C-alpha positions as semicolon CSV with decimal commas, in nm:
position;residue;x (nm);y (nm);z (nm)
1;M;10,362;12,124;35,303
2;P;10,383;11,839;35,553
3;K;10,267;11,488;35,462
4;N;10,261;11,336;35,805
5;I;10,161;11,529;36,118
6;L;10,184;11,395;36,472
7;I;9,981;11,540;36,758
8;L;10,122;11,461;37,104
9;G;9,806;11,459;37,315
10;H;9,722;11,399;37,677
11;S;9,623;11,070;37,843
12;N;9,301;11,163;38,039
13;I;8,961;11,158;37,862
14;G;8,868;11,513;37,943
15;D;9,202;11,659;37,832
16;V;9,205;11,452;37,511
17;C;8,853;11,581;37,417
18;Y;8,992;11,935;37,413
19;D;9,313;11,828;37,243
20;L;9,102;11,723;36,948
21;A;8,986;12,079;36,891
22;V;9,323;12,129;36,697
23;V;9,247;11,849;36,448
24;R;8,999;12,013;36,223
25;P;9,193;12,340;36,179
26;L;9,509;12,138;36,098
27;K;9,324;11,934;35,851
28;R;9,180;12,240;35,672
29;H;9,519;12,410;35,667
30;F;9,704;12,095;35,545
31;P;9,430;11,903;35,359
32;D;9,663;11,649;35,200
33;A;9,841;11,561;35,518
34;K;9,780;11,247;35,729
35;I;9,720;11,328;36,093
36;F;9,839;11,093;36,370
37;F;9,726;11,137;36,729
38;L;9,928;10,986;37,022
39;T;9,744;10,923;37,347
40;S;9,683;10,660;37,617
41;G;9,492;10,335;37,576
42;R;9,209;10,463;37,808
43;A;9,151;10,765;37,589
44;S;9,217;10,614;37,247
45;D;8,854;10,525;37,182
46;I;8,770;10,898;37,174
47;V;9,036;10,953;36,915
48;T;8,986;10,652;36,690
49;G;8,755;10,733;36,409
50;C;8,741;11,102;36,499
51;K;8,698;11,310;36,183
52;G;9,035;11,438;36,071
53;V;9,241;11,177;36,260
54;D;9,387;10,926;36,020
55;E;9,560;10,704;36,274
56;T;9,561;10,670;36,647
57;V;9,890;10,573;36,819
58;V;9,859;10,428;37,168
59;F;10,137;10,512;37,411
60;D;10,120;10,243;37,688
61;K;10,332;10,418;37,946
62;Y;10,272;10,161;38,222
63;G;10,281;9,848;38,014
64;L;10,426;9,784;37,662
65;H;10,618;10,116;37,656
66;R;10,734;10,122;38,019
67;G;11,097;10,195;38,096
68;L;11,379;10,264;37,861
69;A;11,315;9,965;37,639
70;G;10,950;10,059;37,603
71;R;11,039;10,424;37,522
72;L;11,278;10,300;37,251
73;K;11,008;10,074;37,106
74;I;10,751;10,357;37,073
75;T;11,020;10,583;36,931
76;R;11,109;10,332;36,667
77;Q;10,737;10,298;36,584
78;L;10,696;10,667;36,538
79;R;11,015;10,726;36,342
80;Q;10,886;10,498;36,061
81;Y;10,626;10,763;35,966
82;K;10,890;11,032;35,908
83;F;10,676;11,307;36,055
84;D;10,719;11,649;35,891
85;L;10,539;11,836;36,171
86;I;10,487;11,752;36,535
87;V;10,224;11,945;36,745
88;V;10,307;11,913;37,114
89;L;10,011;11,982;37,345
90;T;10,163;11,825;37,665
91;S;10,483;11,835;37,856
92;S;10,617;11,532;37,674
93;L;10,976;11,534;37,546
94;M;10,909;11,252;37,309
95;H;10,942;11,490;37,008
96;K;11,304;11,544;37,085
97;L;11,370;11,178;36,989
98;L;11,201;11,227;36,646
99;V;11,477;11,419;36,476
100;G;11,415;11,614;36,159
101;S;11,065;11,724;36,230
102;R;10,934;12,070;36,259
103;V;10,789;12,118;36,612
104;L;10,506;12,343;36,730
105;S;10,495;12,336;37,106
106;I;10,220;12,492;37,317
107;R;10,440;12,533;37,615
108;K;10,727;12,694;37,404
109;F;10,463;12,931;37,254
110;L;10,332;13,023;37,605
111;G;10,649;13,006;37,798
112;R;10,456;12,817;38,074
113;D;10,204;12,555;38,151
114;P;9,864;12,645;37,988
115;A;9,698;12,580;38,329
116;K;9,870;12,889;38,462
117;L;9,681;13,122;38,228
118;N;9,337;13,075;38,389
119;R;9,173;13,042;38,052
120;H;9,000;12,750;37,885
121;V;9,255;12,539;37,704
122;V;9,054;12,532;37,381
123;D;9,088;12,911;37,357
124;I;9,457;12,887;37,426
125;Y;9,500;12,625;37,153
126;F;9,320;12,848;36,904
127;E;9,550;13,134;36,992
128;F;9,847;12,905;36,956
129;L;9,742;12,788;36,610
130;A;9,673;13,139;36,497
131;S;10,025;13,234;36,595
132;C;10,136;12,964;36,352
133;G;9,919;13,098;36,072
134;I;9,654;12,825;36,117
135;A;9,298;12,970;36,142
136;A;9,074;12,824;36,415
137;Q;8,761;13,010;36,527
138;T;8,494;12,756;36,616
139;A;8,554;12,437;36,820
140;E;8,450;12,128;36,625
141;F;8,473;11,780;36,758
142;G;8,418;11,505;36,507
143;F;8,359;11,206;36,742
144;Q;8,232;10,886;36,582
145;W;8,129;10,541;36,691
146;A;8,009;10,232;36,513
147;R;7,680;10,084;36,423
148;E;7,732;9,810;36,686
149;D;7,760;10,083;36,956
150;E;7,412;10,208;36,846
151;D;7,284;9,857;36,860
152;Y;7,418;9,825;37,215
153;C;7,221;10,145;37,308
154;D;6,906;10,010;37,148
155;D;6,940;9,678;37,344
156;F;7,030;9,852;37,670
157;L;6,742;10,101;37,664
158;K;6,488;9,837;37,564
159;K;6,612;9,599;37,840
160;N;6,557;9,884;38,091
161;G;6,218;9,991;37,956
162;I;6,341;10,325;37,826
163;D;6,191;10,440;37,491
164;K;6,217;10,751;37,281
165;K;5,940;10,924;37,461
166;D;6,103;10,897;37,809
167;K;6,312;11,167;37,968
168;F;6,647;11,002;37,964
169;I;6,905;11,168;38,187
170;G;7,261;11,051;38,199
171;I;7,489;11,099;38,486
172;T;7,839;11,010;38,601
173;V;7,842;10,972;38,975
174;C;8,224;10,976;39,030
175;A;8,516;11,198;38,936
176;A;8,864;11,050;38,933
177;W;8,937;11,240;39,248
178;P;8,683;11,164;39,526
179;L;8,695;11,519;39,660
180;K;8,534;11,636;39,329
181;S;8,255;11,376;39,355
182;W;7,898;11,445;39,475
183;P;7,781;11,216;39,766
184;M;7,582;10,912;39,657
185;E;7,294;10,981;39,882
186;K;7,242;11,317;39,683
187;W;7,249;11,126;39,355
188;N;6,990;10,883;39,490
189;E;6,767;11,168;39,609
190;L;6,792;11,348;39,272
191;A;6,712;11,027;39,080
192;G;6,406;10,961;39,308
193;K;6,264;11,313;39,267
194;L;6,319;11,313;38,892
195;K;6,141;10,968;38,855
196;D;5,852;11,046;39,093
197;N;5,785;11,405;38,989
198;F;5,870;11,407;38,619
199;G;5,896;11,041;38,509
200;A;6,253;11,090;38,408
201;R;6,484;10,788;38,397
202;V;6,842;10,835;38,536
203;V;7,128;10,622;38,397
204;N;7,486;10,617;38,541
205;I;7,683;10,585;38,221
206;A;8,040;10,600;38,352
207;K;8,250;10,313;38,484
208;I;8,311;10,317;38,856
209;S;8,660;10,240;38,979
210;D;8,721;9,914;39,170
211;D;8,896;10,090;39,455
212;A;8,746;10,129;39,803
213;F;8,577;10,460;39,703
214;G;8,418;10,307;39,395
215;R;8,302;9,997;39,576
216;E;8,135;10,216;39,840
217;M;7,961;10,426;39,571
218;R;7,832;10,109;39,396
219;K;7,703;9,958;39,727
220;N;7,511;10,277;39,811
221;M;7,364;10,336;39,471
222;S;6,986;10,334;39,464
223;A;6,782;10,107;39,240
224;R;6,634;10,428;39,101
225;I;6,963;10,476;38,913
226;I;7,003;10,244;38,616
227;S;7,363;10,129;38,581
228;A;7,551;10,119;38,252
229;R;7,886;10,121;38,416
230;N;8,031;9,833;38,217
231;T;8,009;10,013;37,882
232;T;8,310;10,069;37,661
233;L;8,400;10,429;37,591
234;K;8,245;10,409;37,245
235;Q;7,923;10,278;37,389
236;A;7,920;10,546;37,655
237;M;7,953;10,807;37,378
238;A;7,659;10,661;37,191
239;L;7,456;10,655;37,517
240;I;7,539;11,016;37,605
241;N;7,437;11,112;37,261
242;R;7,083;10,971;37,332
243;C;7,044;11,171;37,658
244;R;6,834;11,469;37,692
245;I;7,070;11,602;37,960
246;F;7,400;11,488;38,114
247;I;7,500;11,571;38,476
248;G;7,824;11,507;38,664
249;P;8,113;11,646;38,857
250;D;8,430;11,772;38,692
251;S;8,523;11,451;38,507
252;G;8,617;11,317;38,168
253;L;8,263;11,218;38,068
254;L;8,120;11,559;38,165
255;H;8,361;11,728;37,928
256;L;8,292;11,472;37,662
257;A;7,915;11,525;37,695
258;S;7,970;11,901;37,647
259;C;8,180;11,844;37,336
260;L;7,904;11,618;37,200
261;K;7,678;11,930;37,237
262;K;7,452;11,755;37,484
263;E;7,294;11,987;37,741
264;T;7,540;11,944;38,028
265;I;7,525;12,039;38,394
266;G;7,854;12,041;38,579
267;L;7,864;12,011;38,967
268;Y;8,167;12,214;39,087
269;G;8,317;12,266;39,430
270;A;8,682;12,177;39,454
271;T;8,758;12,264;39,088
272;S;8,814;12,617;38,961
273;T;8,537;12,730;38,720
274;D;8,757;13,007;38,572
275;F;8,902;12,779;38,306
276;I;8,820;12,408;38,384
277;Y;8,463;12,411;38,268
278;P;8,255;12,215;38,012
279;Y;8,347;12,413;37,714
280;F;7,996;12,472;37,566
281;H;7,810;12,474;37,895
282;R;7,979;12,700;38,138
283;H;7,643;12,871;38,201
284;N;7,498;12,538;38,334
285;I;7,744;12,495;38,618
286;V;7,597;12,440;38,965
287;K;7,858;12,571;39,197
288;C;7,912;12,546;39,575
289;R;7,764;12,874;39,716
290;K;7,909;12,849;40,053
291;Y;8,240;13,025;40,130
292;F;8,537;12,803;40,212
293;P;8,880;12,972;40,228
294;C;9,044;12,669;40,064
295;L;8,848;12,694;39,739
296;P;8,926;12,616;39,470
297;C;9,176;12,347;39,570
298;Y;9,206;12,207;39,223
299;P;9,423;12,243;39,011
300;Q;9,645;12,384;39,284
301;G;9,636;12,041;39,449
302;D;9,608;12,169;39,806
303;P;9,282;12,046;39,956
304;A;9,366;12,213;40,289
305;F;9,077;12,093;40,498
306;C;8,952;11,778;40,323
307;K;9,279;11,595;40,249
308;D;9,291;11,278;40,449
309;K;8,992;11,381;40,658
310;V;8,684;11,312;40,448
311;V;8,593;11,121;40,134
312;F;8,382;11,396;39,975
313;G;8,486;11,762;39,978
314;R;8,269;11,974;40,205
315;C;8,218;12,206;39,907
316;M;8,054;11,924;39,709
317;Q;7,846;11,821;40,004
318;A;7,719;12,174;40,023
319;I;7,557;12,156;39,675
320;S;7,196;12,066;39,736
321;V;6,969;11,838;39,538
322;D;6,716;12,117;39,494
323;E;6,976;12,341;39,331
324;V;7,055;12,075;39,074
325;L;6,680;12,000;39,022
326;E;6,608;12,373;38,965
327;R;6,877;12,391;38,700
328;I;6,728;12,084;38,526
329;K;6,377;12,231;38,539
330;T;6,497;12,565;38,405
331;L;6,663;12,391;38,106
332;F;6,393;12,152;38,017
333;S;6,064;12,291;38,164
334;L;6,002;11,960;38,320
């Protein structure tokens, strides 16, 4: 039986959320083992404190661990733990430097990239674990945050006049890829209708990037949308947990909200809904209804019409505010 298990996880928030689905089955199968999870600094807050994870290892690919010297440094750090088992969920070859460990690789099991199977990655992970004799049937995500993160939420909501009786709706206005984002004027219109017609308060919880696209989104954001964009990831998790509903394009926080079991509405145009959907809320997706021959352009990475021509994908522009509002009304009888 292994004493130390290393999970080689992804670096993006949404991917790491789903990587964590393997933790609880591994912990049940190997109850005496310590589980280490390797990920990036930007996603480490999701992992740290997660039930079943004993230690988070940060791989700083573009900083401390950049280049050959950096790779040798992280390799020495990992070797000290003498891992008995390494579970490889990415295309990383780092496990080859950790000699003497048993390796379970998702790509070796599948013989291909999991994205080529057109199935949700959590279901693929469970099939992978089952092939190794590790039972996994129900996705469990043991996210945790601290008392000070709850205190932050209390202070933030009080400062903005939001109490427990208010209809508090969280959003993330941007995806990492602008073509997957919904135009700011539509967010503004939605927030206005929710406030005027139903008394709902809309809070943008996600950070907005400081590139030209992010600055333009911030500049055009209506005062009807309360901004919590300077939160830490732990604080964002705590805020999402207070929401009655969370809405966003295909993005890390959308998938995180679904894993937190918050009622989640995904706005989808460029992204395939066949397998890249919020795991518990596929039924809540509001999808572009117009036909465009280029859809879906993600994950194929070939935005035929929109690339270098427009900021927002025309598929995302085609999703109307009223479509999203109707979905909200259906879920909550506002």
